[in-house]
Residue frames as a rotation matrix with the C-alpha (Angstrom) as fourth column:
MET 1
-0.038 -0.965 -0.259 -28.97
0.695 0.161 -0.700 8.69
0.718 -0.207 0.665 -29.87
THR 2
0.591 0.245 -0.768 -28.45
0.781 -0.410 0.471 10.31
-0.200 -0.879 -0.434 -26.54
ASP 3
0.578 -0.485 0.656 -27.10
-0.008 -0.807 -0.590 13.84
0.816 0.336 -0.471 -26.44
ILE 4
0.425 -0.519 -0.742 -24.18
0.769 0.639 -0.006 12.85
0.477 -0.568 0.670 -24.33
THR 5
-0.678 -0.650 0.344 -22.69
0.418 -0.725 -0.547 16.24
0.605 -0.227 0.763 -23.88
ALA 6
-0.128 0.738 0.662 -25.97
-0.509 -0.622 0.595 17.47
0.851 -0.261 0.456 -22.48
VAL 7
0.688 0.367 -0.626 -26.12
0.243 0.696 0.675 14.63
0.684 -0.617 0.390 -20.02
PHE 8
-0.045 -0.857 -0.513 -22.75
0.933 0.147 -0.328 15.34
0.357 -0.494 0.793 -18.67
GLU 9
-0.650 -0.076 0.756 -23.51
0.053 -0.997 -0.055 19.17
0.758 0.005 0.652 -18.53
ARG 10
0.335 0.885 0.323 -26.62
-0.419 -0.167 0.892 18.45
0.844 -0.434 0.315 -16.44
GLU 11
0.625 -0.148 -0.767 -24.74
0.626 0.681 0.379 16.25
0.466 -0.717 0.518 -14.14
GLN 12
-0.476 -0.879 -0.026 -22.06
0.739 -0.384 -0.554 18.84
0.477 -0.283 0.832 -13.54
THR 13
-0.385 0.500 0.775 -24.70
-0.234 -0.866 0.443 21.48
0.893 -0.011 0.451 -13.00
GLU 14
0.689 0.703 -0.179 -26.40
-0.099 0.335 0.937 19.31
0.718 -0.627 0.300 -10.38
LEU 15
0.263 -0.669 -0.696 -23.07
0.936 0.353 0.014 18.44
0.236 -0.655 0.718 -8.54
ALA 16
-0.610 -0.493 0.620 -22.09
0.394 -0.868 -0.302 22.09
0.687 0.060 0.724 -8.62
ALA 17
-0.097 0.706 0.702 -25.32
-0.593 -0.607 0.529 22.92
0.799 -0.365 0.477 -6.70
SER 18
0.455 0.355 -0.817 -25.00
0.324 0.788 0.523 20.01
0.829 -0.503 0.244 -4.39
THR 19
0.881 -0.191 0.433 -23.86
-0.473 -0.390 0.790 20.39
0.018 -0.901 -0.434 -0.63
PRO 20
0.140 -0.912 -0.387 -20.29
-0.542 0.256 -0.800 19.87
0.828 0.322 -0.458 -0.32
PRO 21
0.445 0.110 -0.888 -19.18
0.578 0.722 0.380 17.18
0.683 -0.683 0.258 2.31
PRO 22
0.955 -0.039 0.295 -18.08
-0.243 -0.674 0.698 18.49
0.172 -0.738 -0.653 5.82
ILE 23
0.545 -0.808 -0.225 -14.37
0.476 0.519 -0.710 18.52
0.690 0.281 0.667 5.38
ASP 24
0.250 -0.509 0.824 -13.33
-0.539 -0.780 -0.318 21.32
0.804 -0.365 -0.470 7.81
GLU 25
0.775 0.095 0.625 -13.56
-0.604 0.402 0.689 18.75
-0.186 -0.911 0.369 10.72
LEU 26
0.901 -0.421 -0.106 -10.91
0.368 0.871 -0.326 16.66
0.230 0.255 0.939 9.01
VAL 27
0.332 -0.829 0.450 -8.18
-0.143 -0.516 -0.845 19.21
0.932 0.216 -0.290 9.44
GLY 28
-0.061 -0.420 0.906 -5.96
-0.968 -0.197 -0.156 18.15
0.244 -0.886 -0.394 12.32
THR 29
0.714 0.313 0.626 -7.04
-0.429 0.903 0.037 14.37
-0.553 -0.295 0.779 12.15
VAL 30
-0.446 -0.891 0.084 -4.76
-0.548 0.346 0.762 11.65
-0.708 0.294 -0.642 11.05
LEU 31
0.296 0.629 -0.719 -5.62
-0.951 0.261 -0.164 10.00
0.084 0.733 0.675 7.80
GLN 32
0.645 0.054 0.762 -5.85
-0.388 0.882 0.267 6.17
-0.658 -0.468 0.590 8.33
ASP 33
-0.557 -0.800 -0.226 -3.12
-0.712 0.320 0.625 3.81
-0.427 0.508 -0.748 6.83
VAL 34
0.609 0.742 0.281 -4.63
-0.430 0.606 -0.669 1.63
-0.667 0.287 0.688 4.21
PRO 35
-0.298 -0.656 0.693 -3.20
0.311 0.620 0.720 -0.98
-0.903 0.430 0.019 1.74
LEU 36
0.461 0.396 -0.794 -2.95
-0.635 -0.479 -0.607 0.19
-0.620 0.784 0.031 -1.92
ILE 37
0.454 -0.415 0.789 -1.57
0.655 0.755 0.021 -1.10
-0.604 0.507 0.615 -5.13
ASP 38
-0.218 -0.650 -0.728 1.26
-0.235 -0.690 0.685 0.24
-0.947 0.320 -0.002 -7.25
VAL 39
0.289 0.326 -0.900 1.26
-0.923 -0.155 -0.352 0.51
-0.254 0.933 0.256 -11.12
ALA 40
-0.554 -0.516 -0.653 2.92
-0.730 0.679 0.083 -2.99
0.400 0.522 -0.753 -11.25
GLY 41
0.276 0.810 -0.518 0.23
-0.341 0.586 0.735 -4.61
0.899 -0.026 0.438 -9.23
GLY 42
-0.380 -0.479 -0.791 2.18
0.527 0.591 -0.611 -4.85
0.760 -0.649 0.028 -6.02
PRO 43
0.596 0.666 -0.448 0.97
0.705 -0.168 0.689 -4.02
0.384 -0.726 -0.570 -2.52
VAL 44
-0.627 -0.722 0.294 2.06
0.420 -0.630 -0.653 -0.76
0.657 -0.286 0.698 -0.90
GLN 45
-0.084 0.485 -0.870 0.98
0.984 -0.099 -0.151 0.94
-0.160 -0.869 -0.469 2.35
LEU 46
0.686 0.285 0.670 -0.23
0.406 -0.913 -0.028 4.49
0.604 0.291 -0.742 2.13
SER 47
0.919 -0.366 -0.145 2.10
-0.045 -0.463 0.885 5.29
-0.391 -0.807 -0.442 5.04
ALA 48
0.194 -0.889 0.415 5.07
0.769 0.400 0.499 4.17
-0.610 0.222 0.761 2.87
VAL 49
-0.162 -0.199 0.966 4.43
0.909 -0.411 0.068 6.92
0.384 0.889 0.248 0.41
LEU 50
0.595 0.433 0.677 3.29
0.044 -0.859 0.511 9.50
0.802 -0.274 -0.530 2.93
ASP 51
0.464 -0.472 -0.750 6.33
0.869 0.405 0.283 9.25
0.170 -0.783 0.598 5.07
ARG 52
-0.742 -0.597 -0.303 7.16
0.621 -0.783 0.022 12.89
-0.251 -0.172 0.953 4.71
PRO 53
-0.270 0.702 -0.659 4.94
-0.162 -0.708 -0.688 16.05
-0.949 -0.078 0.305 4.07
ALA 54
-0.867 -0.065 0.494 2.93
0.418 0.444 0.793 15.38
-0.271 0.894 -0.357 0.93
VAL 55
-0.467 0.756 -0.458 0.24
-0.769 -0.603 -0.211 16.52
-0.436 0.253 0.863 -1.30
LEU 56
-0.748 0.235 0.621 -2.32
0.211 0.971 -0.114 13.71
-0.629 0.045 -0.776 -1.90
VAL 57
-0.615 0.477 -0.628 -4.55
-0.771 -0.530 0.353 13.82
-0.164 0.701 0.694 -5.04
LEU 58
-0.390 0.573 0.721 -7.73
0.236 0.819 -0.523 11.75
-0.890 -0.033 -0.454 -5.41
TYR 59
-0.572 0.209 -0.793 -8.77
-0.777 -0.449 0.442 11.47
-0.263 0.869 0.419 -9.00
ARG 60
0.360 0.931 0.064 -11.37
-0.783 0.339 -0.521 9.50
-0.506 0.137 0.851 -10.94
GLY 61
0.346 -0.332 0.878 -9.29
0.343 0.915 0.211 7.61
-0.873 0.228 0.431 -13.46
ALA 62
-0.617 -0.786 -0.035 -7.27
0.203 -0.203 0.958 7.60
-0.760 0.584 0.285 -16.47
TRP 63
-0.338 0.657 0.674 -10.59
0.941 0.210 0.267 7.74
0.034 0.724 -0.689 -18.62
CYS 64
0.544 0.656 -0.524 -11.35
0.740 -0.669 -0.070 11.16
-0.396 -0.349 -0.849 -17.26
PRO 65
0.256 -0.468 0.846 -10.28
0.679 -0.536 -0.502 14.10
0.688 0.703 0.180 -19.42
PHE 66
0.775 0.024 0.632 -10.49
-0.343 -0.824 0.452 16.58
0.531 -0.567 -0.630 -16.43
CYS 67
0.866 -0.462 0.193 -8.16
0.036 0.441 0.897 14.28
-0.499 -0.769 0.399 -14.43
ASN 68
0.371 -0.777 0.508 -5.69
0.929 0.319 -0.190 13.92
-0.014 0.543 0.840 -17.22
SER 69
0.364 -0.201 0.909 -5.53
0.219 -0.931 -0.293 17.98
0.906 0.306 -0.294 -17.64
ALA 70
0.867 -0.048 0.496 -5.13
-0.448 -0.514 0.731 18.34
0.220 -0.856 -0.467 -13.82
LEU 71
0.716 -0.659 0.230 -2.42
0.386 0.648 0.657 15.63
-0.582 -0.382 0.718 -13.36
ARG 72
0.322 -0.652 0.686 -0.46
0.864 -0.094 -0.495 17.05
0.388 0.752 0.533 -16.36
ALA 73
0.451 -0.066 0.890 -0.67
-0.096 -0.995 -0.025 20.59
0.887 -0.074 -0.455 -14.84
TYR 74
0.958 -0.169 0.231 0.46
-0.229 0.031 0.973 19.15
-0.171 -0.985 -0.009 -11.44
GLN 75
0.582 -0.753 0.307 3.47
0.775 0.628 0.073 17.56
-0.247 0.195 0.949 -13.13
GLN 76
0.162 -0.523 0.837 4.48
0.769 -0.464 -0.439 20.69
0.618 0.715 0.328 -14.87
GLU 77
0.190 0.032 0.981 3.68
-0.235 -0.969 0.077 23.31
0.953 -0.245 -0.177 -12.28
LEU 78
0.850 0.144 0.507 3.83
-0.517 0.041 0.855 21.52
0.103 -0.989 0.109 -8.87
VAL 79
0.826 -0.496 -0.268 6.50
0.528 0.847 0.061 18.80
0.197 -0.192 0.961 -9.08
PRO 80
-0.049 -0.923 0.382 9.45
0.498 -0.354 -0.792 21.33
0.866 0.152 0.477 -9.35
GLU 81
-0.019 0.153 0.988 8.04
-0.613 -0.783 0.109 23.56
0.790 -0.603 0.108 -6.57
LEU 82
0.868 0.468 0.165 7.37
-0.424 0.525 0.738 20.53
0.259 -0.710 0.654 -4.31
ALA 83
0.593 -0.743 -0.309 10.82
0.578 0.661 -0.479 19.15
0.561 0.105 0.821 -4.84
GLU 84
-0.313 -0.678 0.666 12.34
0.021 -0.706 -0.708 22.37
0.950 -0.207 0.235 -3.47
ARG 85
0.094 0.449 0.889 10.09
-0.915 -0.312 0.255 22.07
0.391 -0.837 0.382 -0.45
ASP 86
-0.923 -0.380 -0.059 10.86
-0.324 0.852 -0.411 18.25
0.207 -0.360 -0.910 0.14
VAL 87
-0.267 0.917 0.295 7.10
-0.662 0.048 -0.748 17.60
-0.700 -0.395 0.595 -0.34
ALA 88
-0.873 -0.069 0.483 5.83
0.218 0.831 0.512 14.40
-0.437 0.552 -0.710 -2.02
LEU 89
-0.381 0.779 -0.498 3.14
-0.891 -0.453 -0.028 14.28
-0.247 0.433 0.867 -4.57
VAL 90
-0.938 0.047 0.343 0.87
0.024 0.997 -0.072 11.21
-0.345 -0.059 -0.937 -4.63
ALA 91
-0.382 0.841 -0.382 -2.16
-0.917 -0.294 0.270 10.48
0.115 0.454 0.884 -6.83
VAL 92
-0.895 0.108 0.434 -4.69
-0.117 0.880 -0.460 7.92
-0.431 -0.463 -0.775 -6.01
SER 93
-0.359 0.810 -0.464 -7.71
-0.915 -0.207 0.347 6.42
0.185 0.549 0.815 -7.93
PRO 94
0.193 0.497 0.846 -10.07
-0.697 0.677 -0.239 3.49
-0.691 -0.543 0.477 -7.71
GLN 95
0.705 0.191 -0.683 -9.01
-0.698 0.357 -0.621 2.10
0.125 0.914 0.385 -10.98
ARG 96
0.943 -0.315 0.112 -7.11
0.284 0.931 0.230 -0.97
-0.177 -0.185 0.967 -11.59
PRO 97
0.310 -0.905 -0.291 -3.32
0.107 -0.271 0.957 -0.85
-0.945 -0.328 0.013 -11.66
ASP 98
-0.377 -0.392 0.839 -3.13
0.907 0.030 0.421 -0.89
-0.190 0.920 0.344 -15.51
GLY 99
0.604 0.618 0.503 -5.23
0.694 -0.719 0.050 2.16
0.392 0.318 -0.863 -15.44
SER 100
0.809 -0.422 -0.409 -2.74
0.020 -0.676 0.736 3.88
-0.587 -0.604 -0.538 -13.01
LEU 101
-0.115 -0.940 0.321 0.06
0.526 0.216 0.822 2.83
-0.842 0.264 0.470 -15.32
SER 102
0.127 0.397 0.909 -1.69
0.980 -0.191 -0.054 4.25
0.152 0.898 -0.414 -18.22
MET 103
0.934 0.344 -0.093 -2.19
0.357 -0.898 0.258 7.46
0.005 -0.275 -0.962 -16.48
ARG 104
0.592 -0.747 -0.302 1.31
0.163 -0.256 0.953 7.60
-0.789 -0.614 -0.029 -15.56
GLU 105
-0.338 -0.685 0.645 2.80
0.699 0.277 0.660 6.77
-0.631 0.674 0.385 -18.88
LYS 106
0.109 0.393 0.913 0.61
0.960 -0.282 0.007 8.87
0.260 0.875 -0.408 -21.16
ASN 107
0.928 0.244 0.281 1.06
0.158 -0.942 0.295 11.96
0.337 -0.229 -0.913 -19.09
GLU 108
0.055 -0.995 -0.087 4.72
0.343 0.101 -0.934 11.24
0.938 0.022 0.347 -18.32
LEU 109
0.783 0.338 0.522 4.17
-0.350 -0.453 0.820 11.61
0.513 -0.825 -0.236 -14.66
THR 110
-0.192 -0.954 -0.231 7.17
-0.175 0.265 -0.948 11.34
0.966 -0.141 -0.217 -12.43
PHE 111
-0.483 0.062 0.873 5.23
-0.862 -0.209 -0.462 11.15
0.153 -0.976 0.155 -9.11
THR 112
-0.958 0.099 0.267 3.65
-0.019 0.914 -0.406 8.20
-0.285 -0.394 -0.874 -7.38
VAL 113
-0.283 0.909 -0.307 0.35
-0.885 -0.124 0.449 6.92
0.370 0.399 0.839 -8.93
LEU 114
-0.950 -0.072 0.303 -1.62
-0.240 0.789 -0.566 4.26
-0.199 -0.611 -0.767 -6.91
SER 115
-0.393 0.879 -0.271 -4.71
-0.241 0.186 0.953 2.35
0.887 0.440 0.139 -7.11
ASP 116
-0.821 0.218 0.528 -7.23
-0.551 -0.061 -0.832 2.22
-0.149 -0.974 0.170 -4.17
PRO 117
-0.657 0.564 -0.500 -9.40
0.158 0.752 0.640 -0.77
0.737 0.341 -0.583 -4.54
GLY 118
-0.056 0.752 -0.657 -12.72
0.935 0.270 0.229 0.07
0.350 -0.601 -0.719 -2.66
ASN 119
0.150 0.153 0.977 -12.05
0.162 -0.978 0.128 3.70
0.975 0.139 -0.171 -2.42
GLN 120
0.183 -0.090 -0.979 -10.60
0.929 0.343 0.142 3.42
0.323 -0.935 0.146 1.17
VAL 121
-0.787 -0.572 -0.233 -9.08
0.613 -0.769 -0.183 6.84
-0.074 -0.287 0.955 1.18
ALA 122
-0.700 0.602 0.384 -12.05
-0.206 -0.685 0.698 8.61
0.684 0.409 0.604 -0.34
THR 123
0.266 0.794 -0.546 -14.26
0.445 0.401 0.801 6.77
0.855 -0.456 -0.246 2.23
ALA 124
-0.149 -0.468 -0.871 -12.11
0.985 0.006 -0.172 7.99
0.085 -0.884 0.460 5.03
LEU 125
-0.946 -0.322 -0.047 -12.36
0.315 -0.942 0.114 11.39
-0.081 0.093 0.992 3.89
GLY 126
-0.255 0.956 -0.146 -16.04
0.389 -0.037 -0.920 11.30
-0.885 -0.292 -0.362 3.21
VAL 127
-0.270 -0.040 -0.962 -15.71
-0.647 -0.732 0.212 12.20
-0.713 0.680 0.172 -0.47
LEU 128
-0.812 -0.009 0.584 -17.42
0.347 0.796 0.496 9.30
-0.469 0.605 -0.643 -2.32
THR 129
-0.155 0.711 -0.686 -19.66
-0.743 -0.542 -0.393 9.84
-0.651 0.448 0.612 -5.22
GLY 130
-0.588 -0.193 0.785 -20.89
0.374 0.796 0.476 8.19
-0.717 0.573 -0.396 -8.31
PRO 131
-0.982 0.185 -0.035 -22.36
-0.135 -0.562 0.816 8.93
0.131 0.807 0.576 -11.66
SER 132
-0.296 0.946 0.132 -26.08
-0.709 -0.125 -0.695 9.55
-0.641 -0.299 0.707 -11.89
PRO 133
0.080 0.343 0.936 -28.10
0.299 0.888 -0.351 6.79
-0.951 0.308 -0.031 -13.66
GLU 134
0.954 0.288 0.086 -28.37
0.143 -0.183 -0.973 8.84
-0.265 0.940 -0.216 -16.82
ALA 135
0.422 -0.834 -0.356 -24.64
-0.898 -0.437 -0.040 9.67
-0.122 0.337 -0.934 -16.81
ARG 136
-0.166 -0.391 0.905 -23.93
-0.350 0.881 0.317 6.01
-0.922 -0.265 -0.283 -16.20
ALA 137
0.578 0.559 0.595 -25.94
0.369 0.471 -0.801 5.21
-0.728 0.682 0.066 -19.31
ALA 138
0.944 -0.214 -0.251 -24.12
-0.329 -0.652 -0.683 7.78
-0.018 0.727 -0.686 -21.25
GLN 139
0.146 -0.966 0.214 -20.77
-0.865 -0.019 0.502 6.45
-0.481 -0.258 -0.838 -20.06
LEU 140
-0.138 0.072 0.988 -21.76
0.134 0.990 -0.053 2.88
-0.981 0.125 -0.146 -21.14
GLU 141
0.884 0.452 0.124 -22.83
0.202 -0.128 -0.971 4.31
-0.423 0.883 -0.205 -24.56
LEU 142
0.697 -0.685 -0.213 -19.30
-0.715 -0.639 -0.285 5.81
0.059 0.351 -0.935 -24.90
GLY 143
0.479 -0.480 -0.735 -17.71
-0.033 0.827 -0.562 2.42
0.877 0.293 0.380 -23.96
LEU 144
-0.628 -0.619 0.473 -16.74
-0.506 -0.138 -0.852 3.31
0.592 -0.773 -0.226 -20.39
ASP 145
0.549 0.696 -0.462 -17.75
0.016 0.544 0.839 0.72
0.836 -0.468 0.288 -17.86
LEU 146
0.132 -0.503 0.854 -16.72
-0.856 -0.492 -0.157 1.90
0.499 -0.711 -0.495 -14.45
GLU 147
0.762 0.242 0.600 -17.42
-0.548 0.735 0.400 -1.54
-0.344 -0.633 0.693 -13.07
ALA 148
0.904 -0.414 0.106 -14.69
0.386 0.684 -0.619 -2.84
0.184 0.600 0.778 -15.44
VAL 149
0.211 -0.816 0.538 -12.12
0.133 -0.522 -0.843 -0.24
0.968 0.250 -0.002 -14.86
ASN 150
0.225 -0.197 0.954 -12.42
-0.852 -0.515 0.095 0.06
0.473 -0.834 -0.284 -11.23
ALA 151
-0.652 -0.735 -0.189 -10.43
-0.591 0.648 -0.480 -2.38
0.475 -0.201 -0.857 -9.02
ASP 152
-0.850 0.294 0.437 -13.39
-0.296 0.419 -0.858 -3.32
-0.435 -0.859 -0.269 -6.87
GLY 153
-0.834 0.477 0.277 -15.95
0.540 0.606 0.584 -3.73
0.111 0.637 -0.763 -9.58
THR 154
0.150 0.856 -0.495 -18.21
0.781 -0.410 -0.471 -0.88
-0.606 -0.316 -0.730 -8.55
ALA 155
0.167 0.106 0.980 -19.05
0.823 -0.562 -0.080 2.41
0.542 0.820 -0.181 -10.26
VAL 156
0.880 0.181 -0.439 -18.21
0.450 -0.611 0.651 4.41
-0.151 -0.770 -0.620 -7.12
LEU 157
0.156 -0.810 0.566 -15.71
0.607 -0.374 -0.701 7.27
0.779 0.453 0.433 -7.48
PRO 158
-0.252 -0.336 -0.908 -13.92
0.876 -0.478 -0.066 9.82
-0.412 -0.812 0.415 -5.31
MET 159
0.939 0.341 -0.043 -14.76
0.306 -0.888 -0.342 13.51
-0.155 0.308 -0.939 -5.64
PRO 160
0.165 -0.920 0.354 -11.63
0.439 -0.253 -0.862 15.26
0.883 0.298 0.362 -7.00
THR 161
0.991 0.074 -0.115 -9.85
0.132 -0.281 0.951 16.01
0.038 -0.957 -0.288 -3.78
VAL 162
0.108 -0.992 0.067 -6.43
0.051 -0.062 -0.997 17.49
0.993 0.112 0.044 -2.85
VAL 163
0.961 0.101 -0.256 -5.07
0.249 0.081 0.965 16.95
0.118 -0.992 0.052 0.74
ILE 164
0.051 -0.928 0.369 -1.87
-0.496 -0.344 -0.797 18.55
0.867 -0.142 -0.478 2.33
LEU 165
0.923 0.219 -0.316 -0.60
0.127 0.602 0.788 16.12
0.363 -0.768 0.528 4.95
ASP 166
0.354 -0.800 0.485 2.39
-0.912 -0.180 0.368 16.29
-0.207 -0.573 -0.793 7.63
GLY 167
-0.405 -0.631 -0.662 4.82
-0.715 0.670 -0.201 13.46
0.570 0.392 -0.722 7.50
ASP 168
-0.922 0.215 0.321 2.64
-0.139 0.590 -0.796 11.60
-0.361 -0.778 -0.514 10.22
ARG 169
-0.750 0.642 0.158 -0.35
0.519 0.424 0.742 11.79
0.409 0.639 -0.652 7.82
THR 170
-0.327 0.551 -0.768 -1.98
0.580 -0.524 -0.624 14.67
-0.746 -0.650 -0.148 9.83
ILE 171
0.048 0.444 0.895 -4.32
0.962 -0.260 0.077 16.48
0.267 0.857 -0.440 7.47
ARG 172
-0.621 -0.416 -0.664 -3.26
0.610 -0.789 -0.076 20.12
-0.493 -0.452 0.744 7.38
TRP 173
-0.513 0.411 -0.754 -5.45
-0.553 -0.829 -0.075 21.31
-0.656 0.379 0.653 4.48
ILE 174
-0.591 0.268 0.761 -8.17
0.515 0.851 0.100 19.82
-0.621 0.451 -0.641 2.16
ASP 175
-0.539 0.366 -0.759 -9.92
-0.666 -0.737 0.117 20.85
-0.516 0.569 0.641 -1.00
VAL 176
-0.574 0.398 0.715 -12.84
0.493 0.866 -0.086 18.90
-0.654 0.303 -0.693 -2.44
HIS 177
-0.725 0.321 -0.610 -14.68
-0.642 -0.636 0.428 19.55
-0.251 0.702 0.667 -5.75
PRO 178
-0.244 0.694 0.678 -18.02
0.009 0.700 -0.714 17.73
-0.970 -0.168 -0.177 -5.84
ASN 179
0.839 0.455 -0.299 -18.40
-0.266 -0.136 -0.954 18.96
-0.475 0.880 0.007 -9.44
TYR 180
0.394 -0.733 0.555 -15.82
0.624 0.656 0.424 16.73
-0.675 0.179 0.716 -11.28
GLY 181
0.630 -0.038 0.776 -15.52
0.734 -0.298 -0.611 19.42
0.254 0.954 -0.159 -14.00
THR 182
0.698 -0.414 0.585 -13.50
-0.493 -0.869 -0.026 21.73
0.519 -0.270 -0.811 -11.68
ARG 183
0.431 -0.699 -0.571 -10.04
0.729 0.642 -0.237 21.06
0.532 -0.314 0.786 -9.84
THR 184
0.797 -0.391 -0.460 -7.79
0.172 -0.583 0.794 22.53
-0.579 -0.712 -0.398 -7.33
THR 185
0.871 -0.490 0.049 -5.26
-0.115 -0.298 -0.948 24.53
0.479 0.820 -0.315 -9.24
PRO 186
0.147 -0.911 -0.386 -1.45
0.840 0.321 -0.436 24.36
0.521 -0.260 0.813 -8.56
GLY 187
-0.456 -0.338 0.824 -1.53
0.020 -0.929 -0.370 27.87
0.890 -0.153 0.430 -7.56
ASP 188
0.533 0.733 0.422 -4.20
-0.544 -0.086 0.835 27.04
0.649 -0.674 0.353 -4.83
ILE 189
0.818 -0.282 -0.501 -1.99
0.466 0.836 0.290 24.21
0.337 -0.471 0.815 -3.52
LEU 190
-0.117 -0.976 0.184 1.07
0.691 -0.213 -0.691 26.36
0.713 0.047 0.699 -3.48
ALA 191
-0.219 0.132 0.967 -0.62
-0.356 -0.933 0.047 29.10
0.908 -0.334 0.252 -1.77
ALA 192
0.823 0.556 -0.116 -1.96
-0.232 0.515 0.825 26.65
0.519 -0.652 0.552 0.78
LEU 193
0.518 -0.675 -0.526 1.47
0.802 0.597 0.025 25.29
0.297 -0.435 0.850 1.59
ASP 194
-0.345 -0.597 0.724 2.85
0.283 -0.802 -0.527 28.91
0.895 0.023 0.445 1.76
THR 195
0.291 0.634 0.716 0.15
-0.586 -0.474 0.657 29.67
0.756 -0.611 0.234 4.44
LEU 196
0.923 0.186 -0.336 1.01
0.084 0.755 0.650 26.50
0.375 -0.629 0.681 6.37
GLU 197
0.155 -0.977 -0.145 4.73
0.823 0.209 -0.528 27.24
0.546 -0.038 0.837 6.44
ASP 198
-0.072 -0.254 0.965 4.12
-0.044 -0.965 -0.257 30.73
0.996 -0.060 0.058 7.89
């Protein structure tokens, strides 16, 4: 029997030591408009949900405990603050729409949750990754087959990422976590918004 906990701990240690993607050059650029899928399986353009200032969250999937914790914290601590500022909160993952619906329902999320087949947003931001072969084997041992839960049938994932955008999808701030065991905190996001408003 594989020591699954040790496998994931090794993977996180390796990711934490890896070189982060060059994200600073993205600030000031416009995030491309791409077609996404809502929780009911219907098409929606990214521009339709980013038609005002927004916080865009890229997460791995409803199966990820770190993602569930982060999105619950965003619901509790960010949603009221963002509402006062008229800033949208949108979460995107590569999972199929039923996974997005599951994430929204089990965490009682009131903000928009979308599926991004093919990781178009993560590709545009340069934050794509995937499990190591050892971690992939451990996931399969646990009954998680990323190729089955991801809408495009691959095991590719976004690095956990938070982007603050203007209403025209211009990137104002971005925070990426190559190690999926860590996340951008609600306090970090609010502090960034305060800085941008100054």
